[in-house]
DONUKE-337227 format. One record per residue (C-alpha): residue number from 1; z, y, x; residue in one letter. Coordinates in Angstrom, 2 decimals. Example, Ala and Ser with C-alpha at 12.3 -4.5 7.8 and 13.67 -1.06 7.14 Angstrom:
SITE    nr        c3        c2        c1   rest
SITE     1      7.80     -4.50     12.30      A
SITE     2      7.14     -1.06     13.67      S
***
This chain:
SITE    nr        c3        c2        c1   rest
SITE     1    114.51    143.65     54.34      M
SITE     2    111.60    141.31     52.34      L
SITE     3    113.05    138.50     50.72      R
SITE     4    111.71    135.58     49.06      S
SITE     5    111.86    134.58     45.30      N
SITE     6    111.96    131.57     43.82      D
SITE     7    108.37    131.34     43.25      S
SITE     8    108.03    131.53     46.91      G
SITE     9    106.76    135.25     47.00      L
SITE    10    107.99    137.53     48.67      M
SITE    11    109.69    139.91     47.21      N
SITE    12    109.01    143.74     48.22      I
SITE    13    111.38    146.64     47.61      P
SITE    14    110.71    149.16     44.87      K
SITE    15    109.79    151.85     47.42      I
SITE    16    106.95    149.90     48.63      C
SITE    17    105.24    150.43     45.38      Y
SITE    18    104.95    154.01     46.14      R
SITE    19    103.19    153.11     49.39      L
SITE    20     99.12    152.89     49.37      Y
SITE    21     97.38    149.82     50.32      P
SITE    22     96.36    150.73     53.59      T
SITE    23    100.15    151.79     54.21      Q
SITE    24    101.61    148.65     52.40      L
SITE    25     99.42    146.40     54.87      I
SITE    26    100.99    148.10     58.07      V
SITE    27    104.30    147.71     57.19      L
SITE    28    103.96    143.97     56.30      L
SITE    29    101.73    143.51     59.55      T
SITE    30    104.92    145.07     61.60      S
SITE    31    107.66    142.78     59.62      S
SITE    32    105.30    139.28     60.12      C
SITE    33    105.43    140.62     64.04      L
SITE    34    108.97    141.32     64.52      L
SITE    35    110.13    138.45     62.78      A
SITE    36    107.81    136.61     65.43      A
SITE    37    108.90    138.48     68.23      S
SITE    38    112.76    137.04     67.66      C
SITE    39    111.69    133.74     68.05      G
SITE    40    109.98    134.07     71.62      F
SITE    41    112.14    132.80     74.54      Q
SITE    42    112.36    133.70     78.48      K
SITE    43    109.29    131.54     79.97      A
SITE    44    111.27    129.20     82.59      P
SITE    45    111.73    129.75     86.43      T
SITE    46    108.80    128.18     88.37      L
SITE    47    109.68    126.32     91.31      P
SITE    48    109.51    127.69     94.69      P
SITE    49    105.70    126.80     96.62      R
SITE    50    105.55    123.27     97.59      L
SITE    51    104.12    122.65    100.93      P
SITE    52     99.94    122.49    101.30      S
SITE    53     98.80    119.15    102.59      S
SITE    54     97.63    121.42    105.97      Q
SITE    55    101.13    122.30    106.25      E
SITE    56    102.46    118.34    106.11      L
SITE    57     99.81    117.67    108.14      L
SITE    58    100.88    120.52    110.93      A
SITE    59    104.21    119.25    110.82      Q
SITE    60    103.81    115.39    111.11      S
SITE    61    102.73    115.90    114.37      S
SITE    62    105.56    118.10    115.38      A
SITE    63    108.22    115.59    113.32      N
SITE    64    110.68    116.29    115.96      T
SITE    65    112.97    119.30    116.57      L
SITE    66    114.70    120.75    119.45      G
SITE    67    116.05    123.70    120.78      A
SITE    68    114.42    126.93    120.54      G
SITE    69    112.59    125.83    117.32      D
SITE    70    112.88    128.52    113.98      V
SITE    71    113.37    126.28    110.56      L
SITE    72    112.30    127.94    107.29      E
SITE    73    114.66    126.15    104.94      V
SITE    74    114.19    126.58    100.95      R
SITE    75    116.90    125.64     98.63      V
SITE    76    115.45    125.91     95.31      Y
SITE    77    117.26    128.62     93.02      R
SITE    78    119.58    128.93     95.95      E
SITE    79    118.01    131.99     97.35      P
SITE    80    120.97    132.88     99.16      E
SITE    81    120.53    129.83    101.13      L
SITE    82    116.73    129.79    101.43      S
SITE    83    115.86    131.74    104.85      G
SITE    84    114.63    131.46    108.12      L
SITE    85    117.03    128.95    110.71      Y
SITE    86    116.78    129.29    114.72      H
SITE    87    117.78    126.11    116.59      V
SITE    88    120.50    126.92    119.48      G
SITE    89    120.64    125.39    123.32      P
SITE    90    122.36    123.16    121.99      N
SITE    91    120.61    121.55    119.32      G
SITE    92    122.63    122.96    116.69      Y
SITE    93    122.11    125.73    113.96      F
SITE    94    124.69    126.86    111.37      T
SITE    95    124.02    126.65    107.91      F
SITE    96    125.29    128.47    105.07      P
SITE    97    128.71    126.56    103.24      L
SITE    98    128.32    123.51    105.13      I
SITE    99    128.86    124.94    108.79      G
SITE   100    127.00    123.58    112.06      E
SITE   101    124.02    121.15    111.50      V
SITE   102    122.44    118.91    114.62      K
SITE   103    118.88    119.67    114.32      A
SITE   104    117.56    117.57    117.82      N
SITE   105    118.48    113.82    116.15      Q
SITE   106    115.40    113.68    114.73      G
SITE   107    112.48    114.97    112.49      G
SITE   108    111.89    117.17    109.41      I
SITE   109    112.84    114.22    106.95      Y
SITE   110    116.05    113.45    108.10      E
SITE   111    117.01    117.08    108.50      L
SITE   112    116.17    117.63    104.90      T
SITE   113    118.02    114.15    103.62      Q
SITE   114    121.41    115.59    105.58      E
SITE   115    121.20    118.92    103.99      L
SITE   116    120.62    117.45    101.02      T
SITE   117    123.14    115.84    100.84      Q
SITE   118    126.02    117.78    102.83      R
SITE   119    124.89    120.23     99.95      L
SITE   120    125.63    117.48     97.06      K
SITE   121    128.71    116.52     98.32      Q
SITE   122    130.90    119.71     97.72      E
SITE   123    128.18    122.32     96.50      Y
SITE   124    125.63    121.71     94.40      L
SITE   125    124.94    119.32     92.14      R
SITE   126    121.39    118.03     92.36      D
SITE   127    119.86    120.66     95.65      P
SITE   128    116.47    120.50     96.03      Q
SITE   129    115.66    121.28     99.85      V
SITE   130    112.51    121.65    101.71      T
SITE   131    112.55    122.26    105.25      V
SITE   132    108.94    123.79    107.11      L
SITE   133    108.79    124.27    110.71      I
SITE   134    108.02    128.10    111.42      K
SITE   135    108.05    128.08    115.28      E
SITE   136    108.07    124.89    117.83      S
SITE   137    109.28    126.43    120.69      R
SITE   138    110.92    123.65    122.12      S
SITE   139    106.96    122.10    122.10      K
SITE   140    104.17    123.16    124.66      K
SITE   141    100.93    122.59    125.20      V
SITE   142     99.06    123.12    128.21      F
SITE   143     95.91    125.76    129.03      I
SITE   144     94.20    125.22    132.28      L
SITE   145     91.17    125.32    134.44      G
SITE   146     88.80    128.47    133.58      L
SITE   147     90.49    130.66    131.42      V
SITE   148     92.01    134.27    132.05      K
SITE   149     95.58    133.31    131.92      K
SITE   150     96.20    129.17    132.66      P
SITE   151     99.61    127.68    131.79      G
SITE   152    101.92    126.28    129.11      S
SITE   153    102.56    128.11    125.91      Y
SITE   154    104.57    127.37    122.97      I
SITE   155    103.28    125.50    120.04      F
SITE   156    102.84    126.82    116.90      E
SITE   157    102.49    125.20    113.72      S
SITE   158     99.06    124.67    113.02      Q
SITE   159     97.68    125.52    116.18      M
SITE   160     94.10    125.28    116.78      T
SITE   161     92.35    125.01    120.14      V
SITE   162     90.53    128.66    119.36      V
SITE   163     94.10    129.98    119.12      Q
SITE   164     95.12    128.32    122.16      A
SITE   165     91.61    129.84    124.15      I
SITE   166     93.05    133.16    122.33      A
SITE   167     96.61    132.93    124.13      L
SITE   168     95.04    131.95    127.12      A
SITE   169     92.90    135.09    127.64      G
SITE   170     89.62    133.62    126.61      G
SITE   171     87.22    131.89    128.80      L
SITE   172     85.95    132.86    132.39      Q
SITE   173     82.34    133.81    132.75      T
SITE   174     81.62    130.34    134.40      L
SITE   175     83.41    128.20    132.23      A
SITE   176     82.05    125.73    130.70      S
SITE   177     81.86    125.41    126.79      R
SITE   178     82.41    121.87    126.42      D
SITE   179     86.43    121.77    126.90      L
SITE   180     87.97    118.65    127.23      V
SITE   181     91.17    117.77    125.41      L
SITE   182     93.81    115.26    126.79      I
SITE   183     96.29    113.81    124.78      R
SITE   184     98.61    111.02    124.85      N
SITE   185     99.11    108.26    121.45      N
SITE   186    102.10    107.08    120.32      K
SITE   187    101.23    104.40    122.55      Q
SITE   188    101.72    106.83    125.80      G
SITE   189     98.04    105.99    125.95      L
SITE   190     95.81    109.00    127.68      E
SITE   191     92.82    109.70    125.40      Q
SITE   192     90.33    112.62    126.40      K
SITE   193     88.58    114.24    123.79      F
SITE   194     85.22    116.56    124.08      R
SITE   195     85.55    119.64    122.20      I
SITE   196     82.21    121.62    121.63      P
SITE   197     83.59    125.00    121.75      F
SITE   198     80.38    126.94    121.76      K
SITE   199     79.59    124.97    118.06      E
SITE   200     83.51    126.28    117.02      I
SITE   201     82.66    129.87    117.59      S
SITE   202     79.89    129.51    115.47      Q
SITE   203     81.26    127.96    112.80      G
SITE   204     78.97    124.48    113.32      K
SITE   205     82.16    122.60    114.23      A
SITE   206     85.34    122.45    112.94      P
SITE   207     88.10    124.14    114.54      N
SITE   208     89.65    121.10    115.86      S
SITE   209     93.79    121.28    115.53      P
SITE   210     96.43    120.82    118.67      L
SITE   211     99.44    118.88    118.95      Q
SITE   212    102.48    119.12    120.73      P
SITE   213    101.80    117.76    124.85      G
SITE   214     98.51    118.18    124.44      D
SITE   215     96.38    119.68    127.80      I
SITE   216     93.47    121.51    127.18      L
SITE   217     91.27    121.61    130.49      F
SITE   218     88.42    124.20    130.66      I
SITE   219     85.56    122.62    133.47      P
SITE   220     83.00    124.45    135.44      E
SITE   221     79.51    125.02    133.78      S
SITE   222     77.10    123.05    135.75      W
SITE   223     74.68    125.44    134.33      Y
***
């Protein structure tokens, strides 16, 4: 072992005097690296990935929960609690430790608060809970008009016009490339929007996101 004397210089064992200068340098370098490595600490565990702005935007349009929805619950540093949960026909799902949880009494925010409070009451000191909607089976979009398979379809998180048309089997031959999106606003008033599907498919226009309850109508082309 290498030690320092009163003058601050390092005492070198007598055996080291028999080494060549190059060997002595290697020995001293190895000793310094070994001493430095003993002071290293394990890197702290990073928190789980937070939802992106796109995920939050998609959730804001599908905020209310219902029977059939598939939820992803993440509890920081609690992998046995994190996972996918299916909301049953009665609007409840079973969560570890706390039992039955009612999902259809509000939205993502309310459910996150309830899980946090119930875990904090008896089991965890400071639970950090994130809830995401993986599949919104309680909500639908309606694709009507000149598509190959018109009808109602389960709304999926971040669903777009292109995805909806694909689910409906694509456009028919005589279908217009200008689609009509019918949506009710917060006041319950019906609004209509022109969707330039040709420009979207060519990458010249953004792929419009859909919301639960939207009606996508494909009229016949005039030419």
